[in-house]
N, C-alpha and C positions, 0 to 999 in steps of 0.2 A: 505494499499498500505507501500511497506518495504521503509524504509529511508534510503535502499541504494538505492532504484528505483527512488523514490522521488529527494532525488537528480543526481544520473545521467541525472531525465526530467528539469531539473532547467539548466545541463550545455549541454541541447541543441540546439543547434542550427536550427531544424525542431520539426515539432508536429502534425501527424496527428489521432485526434478525427472524427470515423466517428460515423456517430448517437447519436451526442449529443440531452440530452433528450429523448430519443424515453423513456425510463419509468423511472415514477416517483426516484427520487433520497431522502433518508434520509437526513436529515438538518445538519448533520455533514459530512455529504457525498459533501452535498451542497457545503459549509462552507469550506470544504479541495481541492475543485474542484477553488474552488472563490478564495480564497489564491494561489492556479497554473494560476491561468489563471493569476493573479493582480502582479502574480511575473516577468510574462513570455510577457505580454505583450508588451512591447518594449523593450524585450533584446533576443526574437529568430523568427521566420513565424510560424503560424499557420496555419489550410488545417480544417479545421471543416466541417464535413454535417450533416446539421440536416431539418428533415421533417415539427418540428412543428415553429409558430408563433413566436414571441415575449409574447408571451399573453399564450401560450402554455407554453414557457419554464417559469412562474411565476409561471404555476399550477402544473406545474410537479416538483417542490422547493416546489411549497405550504410558497413561500416568493415572495412576486412582488417587495421588496428590495432589494434584494440578487440579483435577476435575472436581476434587469435593472442595478444595476450597475454593473455585470458578461458583461452584452451584451454591454454593454461605452466601458467599456477597450477591447471586442472583435475586435466593432465597429468602435471603432480609427482609420486610415489610414488602412483601408483593402477597400478590390473591392468583394462587390457580385456579384457571380453568380449564376443568378435566370436557374433549367431547370426544364423545362416543356413536359409533353408527359408521353407517354408511359414509363414505368418503360424498362430498358436491361434487368433487369434479368429476365422479367416475360416475353418480347417479341420470345419464344420459345417455350412460356407453355402455350399457351391460351386454354389448353383444359383442363386443371387443376376443371378450373372451367363452365364446359360448363357440362347439364345438359343433359343424353346421352336419 
């Protein structure tokens, strides 16, 4: 991430991160993400979506301690909304997976 982009994020009032931990991330990326979250966790509002459990975060980051520290900051003073059921994206696309 470019320094100008990073500095702009540090001044944000709201940051939305969609599908966090969807893919495994490298250690240097994990550390950079932790540093960003660490700086922002009481400075700005965050909306974070994920399909992964905390245990899976540790696996994606390949570092349980770093994942725990990041989740600690994210979950402090947060509201967790668990959605269950069918995907809205797939609601009208059921035919994709049907055998003909």
